[in-house]
N, C-alpha and C positions, 0 to 999 in steps of 0.2 A: 749152337752159336749164341754167344752172350749178347744180351740186349744192350744197345748203345745208350748210355746215360745222357741226360739232357745237356749237361755241360761238356760232354765229350765231343770233340770236333769230328766231322765226317772224314772218311778215309781220304788221304792226300792233302789234307788241310791242317795247318798248325795254328794253334791259338797263341798269338804273340801278346804277352802281357807285360807291361811296364810296371815296376814296383817303385814308386817315386814319392818323395817328400823332400822339399828343400831343406828341412831342418835335420840336423844330424842327431844320431843317437836315439832314433825312434823305433829301430828294429827292422830297417829295410833289408839289410844283408841277412840277418837271422831269418826273416820271413822268406826271402828268396831261397835260401839253402834248405830250410826245414820244410817249406811247402813243396819244393822240388823233390826232396827225398820222400815225402809222404805220397805224392802223386806217383812216383816211381814204384813205391810199395804196392800201390793199387793197380799196377800193370801198365801205367802210362810211360811213354818214352819222353824224357825231359832234357832240355838243354838250358843251362843257366849261363847267361852272358854277364860277366863282371865288367861294368862300366865305371867303377869307382877306382880312381888311381891308388887308393889305399890298399886295394886288393883284399878286403876282409872276407868277401864271399869265397874267393879262391882259397884263402887260408882255412875257412870253415869247412871246405870240402876236401881238405888234406892235400892240396896241390902245393908242393914246396917251391920256394923261389928258384932253385936251380933247375926245376923242371918246367919253368915257364919260358921256353925258348921262343915260341911264337905266341904272341898275345893279341888282344883286340886292338892294340895300338898299330901293329903292322897291318892288320886287316883294314882299319880305317884309312891308313896312309897308302893303301893299295900296294903294299910291299909283299904281301903274302895272301894266298887264298884262304877263305874261311875254313875250309876242310882241314888245312894244315894246322889250325890253331885249336882244334877240338881235342880235349883231354878227357879220358875216362876217369871215373872216380871209384871209390870203394863200394858205392851203392850201385846195384845193377839197374840198368836203364837210365842212369843219371850221368849226363856228360856236362862238361863245362868249357868255357872259353875264358882263360884267366886274364888278369891285368897286372901291370906293375906301375911303379911310380912314373915311368916314361909317359904314361897316358896323360899326365898333368900338362905336358907340352902340346898335346893334340889340339886343345882348344885354340891355342895361338896359331898353330899351323893350319887349322881348318878355316881360319878367318879369310884367308886369301884364295881359297879353293872355290871352284864353281859348284853350285848346288850343295853347299857345305852341310845343310840341315838334313840332307837325304842320303848321306854317305852310308850310314848304318843300314837303312832300308834296302839299298842296293846290294850291300854285302851279304845280307841274310837270305836273299832269293834262292841261292843254290841249296839251302838246307830246309826250305819250306815246301819241298815236293812230297812230303809224306814221311820223311825219315823220322821226324819228331812230331809229337802231338801237342806238346807245350814248349814254348820258348819264353823263358822268364828273363827280363832285363833288369838287372840290379843297378839302379841309377845312383849317381853321386849326390851328396847333400848340397846341391846348388841348383840354380836355374840357368846354367850356362849352356854351351853348345852340345855337350855330351847328353844332358837331360833332354834338350830339344830334339836331338837325333833319336833318342829312345821314344819320345812321344810321337814322332813322325813315323817311325818304323812299326810301332805297336798299333793294335786295333782296340786294345782294352787297357784300362788303368786300374791298378789296385793301390790304395793309399794307406799305409800304416800310420796310425796316429797314436802317439804316446798319451796316456791318460793324465796329462798335465796341461795347465793353461797356456804355456808358451807354444806347445805343439798345436793347440787349437787355434791360437791367434795366427800362426803362419799358414794355416790351411787356405785362407783367403787369397794369399799371394799365389799359391800353387794352382788353385782353380782358375785364377785370372789368366795365368799363362796357358793352362789347358784350353780355355776359351779362345785365346788368340791362335793357338795351333789349330783348333777346330775350324776357325773362321778363315785362316789363310793357307794352311798347308795340308792338314789331314782331317777332312770332314767326317771320316769314319771312326775317329777316336771317340770312345765313350767311357764313362766312369762305371766300371763293373762293380766295384765294392770297396768298402772302407773297413779296415781291420783295426780294432782297438787293441793296442799292445801295452805291455808293462803295467797291467792293471793290479792295483794294490787294494784288496778289499778292506783293509784296515783304515783307509782314508776316505773321508767324505768327498774330497776333490775328485777322485777317480770316478765315483758314481755320478757326480755332477757333469763331468766332461762327457761321459757316455750318454747321459740323458740329453745334453745339448746337441750332440752330433745326431742322435737318433731322431730328435724333434725336427731337424731340418731334412736329413737325408732319408729317413724312414727305412724302407726295405732294402736300400742299397748298403746299409751297414750289416755286416755279417753277424749272425747270432753268436758265433764263437768269439770269445774274448780271450786273448793271450795273457796269461798271468805273468807277473814278475817272479821268476824262480832262479835259484842258484844253478840248477842243472843247465838251463839254457845259456847262462853266462859262462859256464865251465866248458861246454862242448867245443867251441872254436879253439880253445887252447890245446885240445887233443886232436884237432884236425878231423873231427867226425861230426856229421849231422846228429841232431838230438835223437833220431830214431836208432842210431847205432850206439851212441854214447850211453844212453839210458832209455831203452825202448819202453819201459813201463812208467816212466816219470810223468808228472802232470803236464810238463811242457810238450812231451811227445804226443800225449793223448789229445791235447787241445789242437795241435797242428794237424793231426789226423782228422779231427773233426772239421777243421777248416778246409782241408783238401776234399773231404766228402761234400761240403757245401759248394765248393767250386765246381765239382763234377755234377752235383744234383741240380744246381740252378741252371735254368736255360741260358744259352748264350744271348746276351743283350743284342737287340737289333737297332740299327741306326744309332745316332748320337744325339743325346739331349744337350742342347746348347746351354751352357752354364751362364746365367745372368748374375752379375755382381749385385744388382739391386735387390735380389731375392735373398742374399746371404744375411744371416743374423749379425748383430753388431760385433760379437766377439770373433767372427770369422772374416768380416769384410776388411779390406785394406783401410788405412787411416783416411784416405781421400774419400772413401765411400760412406764414412760415418757421419751422422747428422751432427750439426753444431748448433749451439744456442742461437736463436733468431735475434738479430739486432733490431732496434726501433726502426719503424718504417720511415720516419722523417724527423726533422729537428723539432717540429711542433709536438709530435708525440713524446719525444724525449723531455721537452719542457713541461708537458702535462704531468708526466711521471715524477719529475723533480718537484713540481709544486705540490703534488699529493704527499710526497715524503716530508716536505717542509710543513704542510698543514697538519700533519699528524700530531695529536696532543702528546706532550712528553709523559713518560711513565711516572706515576706517583712515587715519591721517595718512600723508602721503607721506614716504618715507625721505629724509634729507638727501643731497644729491649727494656722491659721493666726490671727494676732492681729485684734481686732475689730476696725472698723473705728469710729473716733470721730466725732460727729456731730458738724459742724462748727458753727451753731447758738448757741449751748450749750456752746462751747468753748469761743465764743465771749461774752457771758453773764457772764462768770466768772470774779470776780474782780481781777485786776492786783496787784501783791505784792507791798507794799510800799517801796520806795527807802530809804536806810539807809545812814545817813550822815557819810562819811568816817572819817572826822576830829573828830566828836564827838565820833565815835567808837574807834579811836586811843587814845583819851584823857583819856579813862577809864583806871584804874589801870591794869597793865598787868595780875595780878592774879585774878582780879575781873571778873571772867568768867560769873557769874550770871548776872552782869550788862550788859555785852555784849550780853548775851542771851536775856535780856529784850529789847535791841535795835533791835535785829533781830525779836523778837516776842513781841508786846506790851502787849499781854495777859499772858506773862510768869510770874509765881509766884515763888518767891525765896524760898518759903517753900516747894516746890515740891522736890522730891529726885533728886540728881545730877547725877544719873546713866546714864540717857539718854542724856541730853543736855550738861551738864557741862563737862562730860568725852569726848564728841565729840569735844567740843571747845578746850579742853586741847590738844587733839591730833592734831587738825588743827594748833594751835599756836605753836606746838612743845615744849610745857611745860612739864617737867617731873614730878618729885615728888613735893608735895606742899612745899612752903617755910618754913623757920624757924618760931618759935612761934611769934617773933616780927613782921615779915612780915604778918603773918596771922592776928595778932591783928589789924595792919594797914588796911588790906583788910576788916576785919570785920567792922571797923569804916566807911570805904568808902561805904560798903553795907548798913549800917544803914542810912547814909546820903541819899543814893539813894532811900531807901524806904520812908523816910520822904519827899523827893522831889516829888516822885510820888503821895504821899497822900496829898500834899499841906501843909505840916507842916514846922517847922523851924528846922534847924540843931542843 
């Protein structure tokens, strides 16, 4: 006779485990299907209940839409017994209760029903007589009535957490709801374990998220970390669990290791009440985070303001010292040519362009007079331009000067 493992329930008792996280895309359905298939491989009879209106877990176990005649919706609405909704899968000892998009309307319909949060718990009683050893509840990505029904029906909770910051931040909201369910409806609910999923060893963030979760939850975090692999993403498209799609893949091996941990760990006893005050800042809800303290009184604020005013101003920075000129470079520069003063004075008083040409041999008279000519007019003390006759005389002088420079005749 085989020895019963620590995590294996006694005969006639089923372990009801809710797999929940209000954030979508963290691997809830993949964990429910893969963990169920691995437990079935190890000889356990497993029932997976798909509580997500998207029906991803049903698709991952190969249950086609046309084969979902009776679903969990009819069971919750008391339109069909739970035995009529159970469907066999391709994996031996793995059964499922599928769901369809009709389940999305169940939350609205359950609002007006009596004892609405306990509908699932009452529906599961007929199959908890020893027919199954594990009942896994795949919850939707929300904190609505369907998730609350799963938390009330279950005695254990497994939380998949994607190794990213957003998934870590949403954990506080989930644990707050779990604490409310423990306090008001199901005091036997306990957090069995946390599964780190979609781990990417190439990123530092994945390691930081795992470290942060382990620092607070300690031994409640499973040693097995589910990696991000292509095979795990491909398997639902073929309607097969990872153990059938690629039995030797890394994803299949890690979920087998997770199933072994679930079986080897002792079944937790009692329920540890989750206190929001104990959560780290990254997991607590915004209302639980500490905020900067305000001044205790107006007097204290006035004292702080006076301290700021009394603070001496910062000294101004000294201007930068001029850069030293290299003597060798300065000596290599050409000296400016000397200008003949007599020749400079013989030029017509108003022929400023000619004087500019004497100062700069490369001066061109066609250039605008804004820069050079206006400066010379200011130096010579000349005001407004002369009358038209003088201008004509000046223009004649400029024409001779151009011809002289070009080697022509006047």
